[in-house]
PyMOL commands that place a pseudoatom at each C-alpha (Angstrom):
pseudoatom trace, name=CA, resn=MET, resi=1, chain=A, elem=C, hetatm=0, pos=[-21.437, -19.105, 57.455]
pseudoatom trace, name=CA, resn=ILE, resi=2, chain=A, elem=C, hetatm=0, pos=[-23.700, -19.174, 54.386]
pseudoatom trace, name=CA, resn=ILE, resi=3, chain=A, elem=C, hetatm=0, pos=[-23.017, -20.160, 50.820]
pseudoatom trace, name=CA, resn=ASP, resi=4, chain=A, elem=C, hetatm=0, pos=[-25.445, -19.490, 47.942]
pseudoatom trace, name=CA, resn=THR, resi=5, chain=A, elem=C, hetatm=0, pos=[-25.856, -18.002, 44.616]
pseudoatom trace, name=CA, resn=ILE, resi=6, chain=A, elem=C, hetatm=0, pos=[-26.297, -14.210, 44.210]
pseudoatom trace, name=CA, resn=ASP, resi=7, chain=A, elem=C, hetatm=0, pos=[-29.899, -14.739, 42.825]
pseudoatom trace, name=CA, resn=ASN, resi=8, chain=A, elem=C, hetatm=0, pos=[-30.649, -16.003, 46.397]
pseudoatom trace, name=CA, resn=LEU, resi=9, chain=A, elem=C, hetatm=0, pos=[-29.015, -13.195, 48.351]
pseudoatom trace, name=CA, resn=LEU, resi=10, chain=A, elem=C, hetatm=0, pos=[-32.291, -11.273, 49.015]
pseudoatom trace, name=CA, resn=PHE, resi=11, chain=A, elem=C, hetatm=0, pos=[-33.742, -14.367, 50.951]
pseudoatom trace, name=CA, resn=TYR, resi=12, chain=A, elem=C, hetatm=0, pos=[-31.154, -13.728, 53.730]
pseudoatom trace, name=CA, resn=LYS, resi=13, chain=A, elem=C, hetatm=0, pos=[-32.290, -10.039, 54.686]
pseudoatom trace, name=CA, resn=ALA, resi=14, chain=A, elem=C, hetatm=0, pos=[-34.434, -11.565, 57.500]
pseudoatom trace, name=CA, resn=ILE, resi=15, chain=A, elem=C, hetatm=0, pos=[-30.995, -12.268, 59.295]
pseudoatom trace, name=CA, resn=ASN, resi=16, chain=A, elem=C, hetatm=0, pos=[-29.942, -8.568, 58.889]
pseudoatom trace, name=CA, resn=PRO, resi=17, chain=A, elem=C, hetatm=0, pos=[-32.270, -5.994, 57.125]
pseudoatom trace, name=CA, resn=ARG, resi=18, chain=A, elem=C, hetatm=0, pos=[-29.210, -4.072, 55.773]
pseudoatom trace, name=CA, resn=ILE, resi=19, chain=A, elem=C, hetatm=0, pos=[-28.632, -7.062, 53.439]
pseudoatom trace, name=CA, resn=GLN, resi=20, chain=A, elem=C, hetatm=0, pos=[-31.354, -5.495, 51.297]
pseudoatom trace, name=CA, resn=LEU, resi=21, chain=A, elem=C, hetatm=0, pos=[-29.028, -2.539, 50.712]
pseudoatom trace, name=CA, resn=VAL, resi=22, chain=A, elem=C, hetatm=0, pos=[-26.534, -4.972, 49.380]
pseudoatom trace, name=CA, resn=CYS, resi=23, chain=A, elem=C, hetatm=0, pos=[-29.049, -6.529, 47.075]
pseudoatom trace, name=CA, resn=ASP, resi=24, chain=A, elem=C, hetatm=0, pos=[-30.019, -3.277, 45.760]
pseudoatom trace, name=CA, resn=PHE, resi=25, chain=A, elem=C, hetatm=0, pos=[-26.575, -2.359, 44.988]
pseudoatom trace, name=CA, resn=VAL, resi=26, chain=A, elem=C, hetatm=0, pos=[-25.718, -5.694, 43.292]
pseudoatom trace, name=CA, resn=ASN, resi=27, chain=A, elem=C, hetatm=0, pos=[-28.832, -5.434, 41.149]
pseudoatom trace, name=CA, resn=SER, resi=28, chain=A, elem=C, hetatm=0, pos=[-28.232, -2.056, 40.097]
pseudoatom trace, name=CA, resn=HIS, resi=29, chain=A, elem=C, hetatm=0, pos=[-24.474, -2.110, 39.370]
pseudoatom trace, name=CA, resn=ASN, resi=30, chain=A, elem=C, hetatm=0, pos=[-22.009, -3.889, 37.129]
pseudoatom trace, name=CA, resn=LEU, resi=31, chain=A, elem=C, hetatm=0, pos=[-19.779, -5.289, 39.932]
pseudoatom trace, name=CA, resn=ASN, resi=32, chain=A, elem=C, hetatm=0, pos=[-16.877, -5.882, 37.466]
pseudoatom trace, name=CA, resn=SER, resi=33, chain=A, elem=C, hetatm=0, pos=[-16.761, -2.287, 36.556]
pseudoatom trace, name=CA, resn=PHE, resi=34, chain=A, elem=C, hetatm=0, pos=[-15.339, -1.427, 40.098]
pseudoatom trace, name=CA, resn=HIS, resi=35, chain=A, elem=C, hetatm=0, pos=[-11.594, -1.743, 40.754]
pseudoatom trace, name=CA, resn=ASN, resi=36, chain=A, elem=C, hetatm=0, pos=[-9.664, -1.319, 44.010]
pseudoatom trace, name=CA, resn=CYS, resi=37, chain=A, elem=C, hetatm=0, pos=[-12.067, 0.889, 45.678]
pseudoatom trace, name=CA, resn=THR, resi=38, chain=A, elem=C, hetatm=0, pos=[-14.435, 1.416, 48.601]
pseudoatom trace, name=CA, resn=VAL, resi=39, chain=A, elem=C, hetatm=0, pos=[-17.966, 2.417, 47.851]
pseudoatom trace, name=CA, resn=GLU, resi=40, chain=A, elem=C, hetatm=0, pos=[-20.091, 3.655, 50.769]
pseudoatom trace, name=CA, resn=ILE, resi=41, chain=A, elem=C, hetatm=0, pos=[-23.720, 2.393, 50.463]
pseudoatom trace, name=CA, resn=ASP, resi=42, chain=A, elem=C, hetatm=0, pos=[-24.915, 3.380, 53.917]
pseudoatom trace, name=CA, resn=GLY, resi=43, chain=A, elem=C, hetatm=0, pos=[-22.077, 5.214, 55.576]
pseudoatom trace, name=CA, resn=GLN, resi=44, chain=A, elem=C, hetatm=0, pos=[-20.231, 2.985, 57.971]
pseudoatom trace, name=CA, resn=ASN, resi=45, chain=A, elem=C, hetatm=0, pos=[-23.158, 0.653, 58.098]
pseudoatom trace, name=CA, resn=VAL, resi=46, chain=A, elem=C, hetatm=0, pos=[-22.790, -0.978, 54.719]
pseudoatom trace, name=CA, resn=PHE, resi=47, chain=A, elem=C, hetatm=0, pos=[-19.891, -0.602, 52.163]
pseudoatom trace, name=CA, resn=ALA, resi=48, chain=A, elem=C, hetatm=0, pos=[-18.269, -2.547, 49.418]
pseudoatom trace, name=CA, resn=ASN, resi=49, chain=A, elem=C, hetatm=0, pos=[-14.581, -3.005, 49.283]
pseudoatom trace, name=CA, resn=PHE, resi=50, chain=A, elem=C, hetatm=0, pos=[-13.571, -3.848, 45.653]
pseudoatom trace, name=CA, resn=CYS, resi=51, chain=A, elem=C, hetatm=0, pos=[-10.123, -5.318, 45.620]
pseudoatom trace, name=CA, resn=SER, resi=52, chain=A, elem=C, hetatm=0, pos=[-7.553, -7.228, 43.507]
pseudoatom trace, name=CA, resn=SER, resi=53, chain=A, elem=C, hetatm=0, pos=[-5.789, -9.385, 45.972]
pseudoatom trace, name=CA, resn=PRO, resi=54, chain=A, elem=C, hetatm=0, pos=[-2.751, -11.542, 45.219]
pseudoatom trace, name=CA, resn=ALA, resi=55, chain=A, elem=C, hetatm=0, pos=[-3.875, -15.231, 45.771]
pseudoatom trace, name=CA, resn=LYS, resi=56, chain=A, elem=C, hetatm=0, pos=[-2.529, -17.194, 48.620]
pseudoatom trace, name=CA, resn=THR, resi=57, chain=A, elem=C, hetatm=0, pos=[-1.832, -20.888, 49.320]
pseudoatom trace, name=CA, resn=LYS, resi=58, chain=A, elem=C, hetatm=0, pos=[-3.858, -22.791, 52.101]
pseudoatom trace, name=CA, resn=THR, resi=59, chain=A, elem=C, hetatm=0, pos=[-0.668, -22.460, 54.183]
pseudoatom trace, name=CA, resn=GLU, resi=60, chain=A, elem=C, hetatm=0, pos=[-0.275, -18.654, 53.539]
pseudoatom trace, name=CA, resn=ALA, resi=61, chain=A, elem=C, hetatm=0, pos=[-3.961, -17.855, 54.105]
pseudoatom trace, name=CA, resn=GLN, resi=62, chain=A, elem=C, hetatm=0, pos=[-4.721, -16.369, 57.658]
pseudoatom trace, name=CA, resn=VAL, resi=63, chain=A, elem=C, hetatm=0, pos=[-7.681, -17.014, 59.659]
pseudoatom trace, name=CA, resn=GLU, resi=64, chain=A, elem=C, hetatm=0, pos=[-9.501, -13.698, 60.688]
pseudoatom trace, name=CA, resn=THR, resi=65, chain=A, elem=C, hetatm=0, pos=[-12.842, -12.804, 62.437]
pseudoatom trace, name=CA, resn=HIS, resi=66, chain=A, elem=C, hetatm=0, pos=[-14.577, -9.587, 62.630]
pseudoatom trace, name=CA, resn=ASN, resi=67, chain=A, elem=C, hetatm=0, pos=[-16.748, -8.300, 65.641]
pseudoatom trace, name=CA, resn=GLN, resi=68, chain=A, elem=C, hetatm=0, pos=[-18.727, -5.516, 64.374]
pseudoatom trace, name=CA, resn=MET, resi=69, chain=A, elem=C, hetatm=0, pos=[-19.423, -6.416, 60.798]
pseudoatom trace, name=CA, resn=LEU, resi=70, chain=A, elem=C, hetatm=0, pos=[-20.366, -9.455, 58.678]
pseudoatom trace, name=CA, resn=ASP, resi=71, chain=A, elem=C, hetatm=0, pos=[-18.738, -10.129, 55.394]
pseudoatom trace, name=CA, resn=ILE, resi=72, chain=A, elem=C, hetatm=0, pos=[-20.615, -10.851, 52.097]
pseudoatom trace, name=CA, resn=GLN, resi=73, chain=A, elem=C, hetatm=0, pos=[-17.643, -11.993, 49.967]
pseudoatom trace, name=CA, resn=ILE, resi=74, chain=A, elem=C, hetatm=0, pos=[-18.316, -12.343, 46.105]
pseudoatom trace, name=CA, resn=PRO, resi=75, chain=A, elem=C, hetatm=0, pos=[-15.501, -13.523, 43.803]
pseudoatom trace, name=CA, resn=LEU, resi=76, chain=A, elem=C, hetatm=0, pos=[-15.688, -11.837, 40.483]
pseudoatom trace, name=CA, resn=SER, resi=77, chain=A, elem=C, hetatm=0, pos=[-12.647, -13.120, 38.354]
pseudoatom trace, name=CA, resn=CYS, resi=78, chain=A, elem=C, hetatm=0, pos=[-12.372, -16.828, 39.358]
pseudoatom trace, name=CA, resn=GLU, resi=79, chain=A, elem=C, hetatm=0, pos=[-13.202, -19.549, 41.832]
pseudoatom trace, name=CA, resn=GLU, resi=80, chain=A, elem=C, hetatm=0, pos=[-11.935, -18.737, 45.258]
pseudoatom trace, name=CA, resn=THR, resi=81, chain=A, elem=C, hetatm=0, pos=[-11.313, -21.105, 48.133]
pseudoatom trace, name=CA, resn=MET, resi=82, chain=A, elem=C, hetatm=0, pos=[-12.016, -19.948, 51.595]
pseudoatom trace, name=CA, resn=GLY, resi=83, chain=A, elem=C, hetatm=0, pos=[-11.034, -21.680, 54.836]
pseudoatom trace, name=CA, resn=TYR, resi=84, chain=A, elem=C, hetatm=0, pos=[-13.616, -21.874, 57.712]
pseudoatom trace, name=CA, resn=ILE, resi=85, chain=A, elem=C, hetatm=0, pos=[-13.126, -22.581, 61.400]
pseudoatom trace, name=CA, resn=PRO, resi=86, chain=A, elem=C, hetatm=0, pos=[-15.730, -21.755, 64.158]
pseudoatom trace, name=CA, resn=ARG, resi=87, chain=A, elem=C, hetatm=0, pos=[-14.600, -18.836, 66.280]
pseudoatom trace, name=CA, resn=LYS, resi=88, chain=A, elem=C, hetatm=0, pos=[-15.268, -20.824, 69.321]
pseudoatom trace, name=CA, resn=LYS, resi=89, chain=A, elem=C, hetatm=0, pos=[-12.325, -23.016, 68.356]
pseudoatom trace, name=CA, resn=LEU, resi=90, chain=A, elem=C, hetatm=0, pos=[-9.986, -20.232, 68.123]
pseudoatom trace, name=CA, resn=PRO, resi=91, chain=A, elem=C, hetatm=0, pos=[-7.996, -18.686, 71.036]
pseudoatom trace, name=CA, resn=ASP, resi=92, chain=A, elem=C, hetatm=0, pos=[-8.191, -15.200, 72.213]
pseudoatom trace, name=CA, resn=GLY, resi=93, chain=A, elem=C, hetatm=0, pos=[-6.357, -12.915, 69.815]
pseudoatom trace, name=CA, resn=LYS, resi=94, chain=A, elem=C, hetatm=0, pos=[-5.467, -9.218, 69.657]
pseudoatom trace, name=CA, resn=TYR, resi=95, chain=A, elem=C, hetatm=0, pos=[-8.371, -7.320, 68.109]
pseudoatom trace, name=CA, resn=ASP, resi=96, chain=A, elem=C, hetatm=0, pos=[-7.819, -4.230, 65.986]
pseudoatom trace, name=CA, resn=ALA, resi=97, chain=A, elem=C, hetatm=0, pos=[-10.934, -2.114, 66.696]
pseudoatom trace, name=CA, resn=ASN, resi=98, chain=A, elem=C, hetatm=0, pos=[-9.874, 0.409, 63.820]
pseudoatom trace, name=CA, resn=LYS, resi=99, chain=A, elem=C, hetatm=0, pos=[-10.048, -2.300, 61.295]
pseudoatom trace, name=CA, resn=ASP, resi=100, chain=A, elem=C, hetatm=0, pos=[-12.625, -4.623, 63.156]
pseudoatom trace, name=CA, resn=VAL, resi=101, chain=A, elem=C, hetatm=0, pos=[-10.374, -7.627, 62.511]
pseudoatom trace, name=CA, resn=THR, resi=102, chain=A, elem=C, hetatm=0, pos=[-8.425, -10.383, 64.844]
pseudoatom trace, name=CA, resn=PHE, resi=103, chain=A, elem=C, hetatm=0, pos=[-5.952, -12.426, 63.141]
pseudoatom trace, name=CA, resn=TYR, resi=104, chain=A, elem=C, hetatm=0, pos=[-4.917, -15.909, 64.151]
pseudoatom trace, name=CA, resn=ASN, resi=105, chain=A, elem=C, hetatm=0, pos=[-2.105, -18.513, 63.449]
pseudoatom trace, name=CA, resn=ASN, resi=106, chain=A, elem=C, hetatm=0, pos=[-4.655, -21.332, 63.531]
pseudoatom trace, name=CA, resn=LYS, resi=107, chain=A, elem=C, hetatm=0, pos=[-5.554, -23.183, 60.199]
pseudoatom trace, name=CA, resn=PRO, resi=108, chain=A, elem=C, hetatm=0, pos=[-8.990, -23.642, 59.098]
pseudoatom trace, name=CA, resn=GLN, resi=109, chain=A, elem=C, hetatm=0, pos=[-10.949, -26.964, 59.732]
pseudoatom trace, name=CA, resn=GLN, resi=110, chain=A, elem=C, hetatm=0, pos=[-12.480, -26.987, 56.251]
pseudoatom trace, name=CA, resn=TYR, resi=111, chain=A, elem=C, hetatm=0, pos=[-12.513, -25.332, 52.847]
pseudoatom trace, name=CA, resn=ILE, resi=112, chain=A, elem=C, hetatm=0, pos=[-15.072, -24.186, 50.558]
pseudoatom trace, name=CA, resn=ASN, resi=113, chain=A, elem=C, hetatm=0, pos=[-15.056, -23.168, 46.762]
pseudoatom trace, name=CA, resn=VAL, resi=114, chain=A, elem=C, hetatm=0, pos=[-16.941, -20.100, 45.832]
pseudoatom trace, name=CA, resn=ASN, resi=115, chain=A, elem=C, hetatm=0, pos=[-17.379, -19.212, 42.097]
pseudoatom trace, name=CA, resn=PRO, resi=116, chain=A, elem=C, hetatm=0, pos=[-18.189, -16.175, 40.341]
pseudoatom trace, name=CA, resn=GLY, resi=117, chain=A, elem=C, hetatm=0, pos=[-22.029, -15.731, 40.589]
pseudoatom trace, name=CA, resn=GLU, resi=118, chain=A, elem=C, hetatm=0, pos=[-21.965, -17.081, 44.182]
pseudoatom trace, name=CA, resn=PHE, resi=119, chain=A, elem=C, hetatm=0, pos=[-21.491, -15.477, 47.680]
pseudoatom trace, name=CA, resn=VAL, resi=120, chain=A, elem=C, hetatm=0, pos=[-20.452, -16.413, 51.248]
pseudoatom trace, name=CA, resn=ILE, resi=121, chain=A, elem=C, hetatm=0, pos=[-21.529, -14.704, 54.320]
pseudoatom trace, name=CA, resn=PHE, resi=122, chain=A, elem=C, hetatm=0, pos=[-19.185, -14.721, 57.134]
pseudoatom trace, name=CA, resn=PHE, resi=123, chain=A, elem=C, hetatm=0, pos=[-20.710, -13.685, 60.693]
pseudoatom trace, name=CA, resn=PRO, resi=124, chain=A, elem=C, hetatm=0, pos=[-18.796, -12.670, 63.671]
pseudoatom trace, name=CA, resn=GLN, resi=125, chain=A, elem=C, hetatm=0, pos=[-18.744, -16.368, 64.847]
pseudoatom trace, name=CA, resn=ASP, resi=126, chain=A, elem=C, hetatm=0, pos=[-17.009, -17.445, 61.635]
pseudoatom trace, name=CA, resn=GLY, resi=127, chain=A, elem=C, hetatm=0, pos=[-13.240, -17.680, 61.441]
pseudoatom trace, name=CA, resn=HIS, resi=128, chain=A, elem=C, hetatm=0, pos=[-12.226, -17.524, 57.647]
pseudoatom trace, name=CA, resn=ALA, resi=129, chain=A, elem=C, hetatm=0, pos=[-9.242, -17.290, 55.690]
pseudoatom trace, name=CA, resn=PRO, resi=130, chain=A, elem=C, hetatm=0, pos=[-9.975, -15.877, 52.181]
pseudoatom trace, name=CA, resn=CYS, resi=131, chain=A, elem=C, hetatm=0, pos=[-8.081, -15.505, 48.860]
pseudoatom trace, name=CA, resn=ILE, resi=132, chain=A, elem=C, hetatm=0, pos=[-6.965, -18.905, 48.139]
pseudoatom trace, name=CA, resn=SER, resi=133, chain=A, elem=C, hetatm=0, pos=[-6.496, -19.709, 44.617]
pseudoatom trace, name=CA, resn=ASP, resi=134, chain=A, elem=C, hetatm=0, pos=[-4.050, -21.039, 42.015]
pseudoatom trace, name=CA, resn=GLU, resi=135, chain=A, elem=C, hetatm=0, pos=[-4.685, -17.835, 39.989]
pseudoatom trace, name=CA, resn=ALA, resi=136, chain=A, elem=C, hetatm=0, pos=[-2.153, -15.025, 40.636]
pseudoatom trace, name=CA, resn=ILE, resi=137, chain=A, elem=C, hetatm=0, pos=[-4.799, -12.469, 41.401]
pseudoatom trace, name=CA, resn=ILE, resi=138, chain=A, elem=C, hetatm=0, pos=[-8.375, -12.526, 42.669]
pseudoatom trace, name=CA, resn=ASN, resi=139, chain=A, elem=C, hetatm=0, pos=[-10.855, -9.812, 41.720]
pseudoatom trace, name=CA, resn=LYS, resi=140, chain=A, elem=C, hetatm=0, pos=[-13.466, -9.722, 44.429]
pseudoatom trace, name=CA, resn=VAL, resi=141, chain=A, elem=C, hetatm=0, pos=[-15.945, -7.590, 46.451]
pseudoatom trace, name=CA, resn=ILE, resi=142, chain=A, elem=C, hetatm=0, pos=[-16.411, -7.725, 50.133]
pseudoatom trace, name=CA, resn=PHE, resi=143, chain=A, elem=C, hetatm=0, pos=[-19.734, -6.128, 51.388]
pseudoatom trace, name=CA, resn=LYS, resi=144, chain=A, elem=C, hetatm=0, pos=[-19.296, -5.053, 55.030]
pseudoatom trace, name=CA, resn=VAL, resi=145, chain=A, elem=C, hetatm=0, pos=[-22.508, -5.056, 56.816]
pseudoatom trace, name=CA, resn=LYS, resi=146, chain=A, elem=C, hetatm=0, pos=[-22.799, -3.871, 60.486]
pseudoatom trace, name=CA, resn=VAL, resi=147, chain=A, elem=C, hetatm=0, pos=[-24.491, -6.381, 62.714]
for i in range(1, 147): cmd.bond("trace and resi %d" % i, "trace and resi %d" % (i + 1))
show_as sticks, trace
zoom trace
């Protein structure tokens, strides 16, 4: 897991060269102008899911992992709390290959706060529980990047 400001996102392209495509998109678009849509950037290799999600409590938020994609999550409307737990501490779960997700009943070990103007990258080894907030709705974008 990485948390940083959007201004520094380009520094992480060494981890995955497709992050450059995300940086190019972020720098050339007003992220707040997209609502509840998916934007293909490089087919199924890089795309952006813009969503307005109902906020959850720490108790309601469900831990998830992905096998094929990393998440670059950017809150747009408000601070978002996200739970974190290393995948190696999670039990085997039922993987949905169509959605590239496994959900767990475990609770995160720790929580981070991510503000508009910041991002978090979750890798396949990172269990995460997003969309925790006191606000009713969280507007955000999740860039999905093939590992």
